[in-house]
N, C-alpha and C positions, 0 to 999 in steps of 0.2 A: 492354497495360497490366496492372497488378497491384494488388491490395489488400494493403497491408502492415499487419500487426498489430504495432504498435510500443510497447514499454514505455518510458514517459517517466521511470521512476525515481520517487523519493519527492518530487521537486519542484525541487531545485536544478538549474538548466539545465546547470551544469558537470558534473553526474553523468550526463548523456546519453551514450550510446555514440556513437562517430564515425559509425557506420552510421545511427543514428537521426537525427542532425543532417543528414546528407546527404539522407535520404529526406524529411524535413520540408521541406527546401529545394527539393526537386523536385516536391512534391505539387501536384496540381490541386485536390484536395479534402482537407481534414483534418476527420475526424469525431472530436471530442474529448469527454472526460468532465469531470466536475466537478472532479477533482483536477489537471487540467492547468494549470500555471503560465502566466500570460499572457506572460511573457518567453520561454517556450518557443515559443508560437505566433508570436511576433515573428520567429522564425527562418525563417518561410515566405516565399516569393517574393511580389512584388506580384501581386495579382489572384487569389490563392488563395482558394477558397471555404471558409468555416468553418461547420461544423454542430455545435452543442452538443447532446449527447445525455446530459448528466450526470444521474446518479441522485440528484438533490437530495432531502433529507428532505422528505417530504410531497408531492413532485411528481416521482416517478421516471419516467424514460423506459422503457417496457416493453422487455425484452430482445428479444422477438420483433420489435418495430419496428426496433430497431437491426440485427438480423440481416438483415431484409428490405431496409433501407436500403443496407447494404454490398453485398448481392447486386445491387440495382438500379444502384448506382454502378459496380460492377465490370462489369456487363453493358454499360454505356455506353462502356466502353473508357477510362475515366478512370484517372489515376494517383492512387490513394486511400491515405491514411494514416489508419488507425484508431489514434489516440493514446490510450493508456491509462495511468493512473497506476500506478507501480510496475512489476510484472512481469505480462505478459498472462495467463500460465498459473498465477498464484498468486492465487486468489480474484478474478480479473479477468474471469471468464467468457469469456476468450479461446478456450477450447476449444469453447464453444458457437458462437462466431462462425466459428471455423475449420471446424467441422462443417457449418454452413449454407453456407459458401462452397464447400466440397468437394462437397456434395450438388448445388449449382447449377453445378458445373464451372467455377467462377471461380478463376483463378490467384491464389494468395496466398503471402505469406511471413510468418514470425514473427521479430521482432527482440526478443531478451530485454532486459529492463531490470533495474535494481537493485530488488529487492523491499523494500518498506517494513518488512517483518518483520525485516530485518537492517540496512538502511541507516539507518533512523530511530533505533533504539536507539544505533547507533554514533555518530550525530550528537549524541546526548545524552551521550556518553561511557560508554555501557553496553555491555559485551561480552555477547552472548547466551550464549557459553560462556567459561569461565575455569577454568584448571587447579585441581583440588582444591576447586572451588566448584560448577561446573556443567558436567558432561561431555557434556551434550546439550541440545537445545532442541526444543520442539514448537510449531508454528504452527497456530492454529485460528481459525475465524471465529466471532464472537459474534452474527452477524446472523441474525435470524429471517426466513425467506422467507414472505411472505404470512401472517404471524402464527403460523406453525407452529414446531415445535421445531427447534433447531439439530442435534438428534440427536447431540450430543457427550456422551460418558460422562464428565462433569466429575469425578465422584467417583473414577473409575478413573484419570483423567488426573493427579489429585493424587498418585497412588501411583507415577507414572513417574519422578519426580525430574527435576532439571535446571530449565531455564527454560521458562516458558510465555509465548508471545507471542500476544496476542489482537488480531486486526484486526476492525474494524467491530463493536466490542463495547461502546461507550459506553452505549447505551440498555439493554443487558442486564447491566450490570456488577454490580448488586446480586444478581441471580440467580446469575451466574457465581461471585461471591465466596462466596455461601452454599453452593453445591454443592461448591466446592473445599474449603471448610472442613469440610463434611460428609465429604469424602473423606480428611481427615487433615491438610491444611495448616493451620498455626497462624495465628491472627488477626494475629500480628505479622510475618508474611511480608512483606518489602518489595515495594512496587509502584511503578512509574513509568509515567506516562501522558504521551506526547509528542504534542502537537498541531502540525500543519504542520511536521513534522520536516524538517530540512535547509534550510528557508527562513529568510529574515530574521525572519519573525514567529514562529519556533519558540518554543513554551512547554512547559516540563516541570513536571508536577505530581507530587510524590512523596508517597506515602501508605503505608498498610498494607492488607493484604487485609481486615482487619476493618472498615476505614473506607472501603473502595473504593466501596461502594454509595452513600455520601452525599458523596463527594468531588465538588468542582465541576469536572466535566469537560465538554468540548464535542467534538463530532465535527467533523472526523475526527481521531481520536487512536489511536496505537498503544500498547497496554497491555502492559507487561512485568511478569511476576509471578515472583518468586524472589529468591534471595540476590543475584544480580548487579544487581538493580534498585537496590541501595543504592550502587552504584559511580557515580563521575562522573569518568572519566579525560579531563579537558578542560584540562589544564595547558598553556597556550600560551606559558609564559615562555621555554622554550628557543627556540621559533620566533621570538618577539619579539626575543630577544637576538641571534639570527643575522641577522635583518633589520636591526636597529639597527647591527650591526657590519659589515654588508656594504659 
């Protein structure tokens, strides 16, 4: 049997890969995190064991414990799916879990998922790149591990140009905004924060960099900073017309 590190994507079950759906349906045990949609877990077969290891604010599950759990389950010969929100290797600590399994000589696979850094802005009608507006995008984490610095040179990042996508940055948004403005970004730079992107409960808050620190945001939110954050390509009139005329 094998431990599968599976990316669940940003939340909408229809954005799962075909391979992810198959592995979820075959799993004996699913070790899932806080961002896993309940409707995704319902794809499991009857009798599947579910283990919640979500890193909830104020009550995080230590990563070392998750690593040890995966090794333990893998050593028992069970078919294990480690279901992670988004993409396992984009701020999902999937690399640490893969390393722990490799060192324990436990067989594993990695199943990519749609990263929230791209999928969530798209669901809000925001292209992270747009010709003549944003030729590039940078994805960064705003999370402070154990109260330490994120070690991101925000002032330098402000000079790079293009779009900045911040994951896990709600609690540090005031500091991030201040440092980006210190690096040269103007206070009127558009910002969009998307909570529960791609889900039915998706909420989009639009603000500016100067007001980001006091904006009413809640985690988990994907924060998009740059000119493209002012866009909202969500015109469904053509689709509605085609459906009505079908």
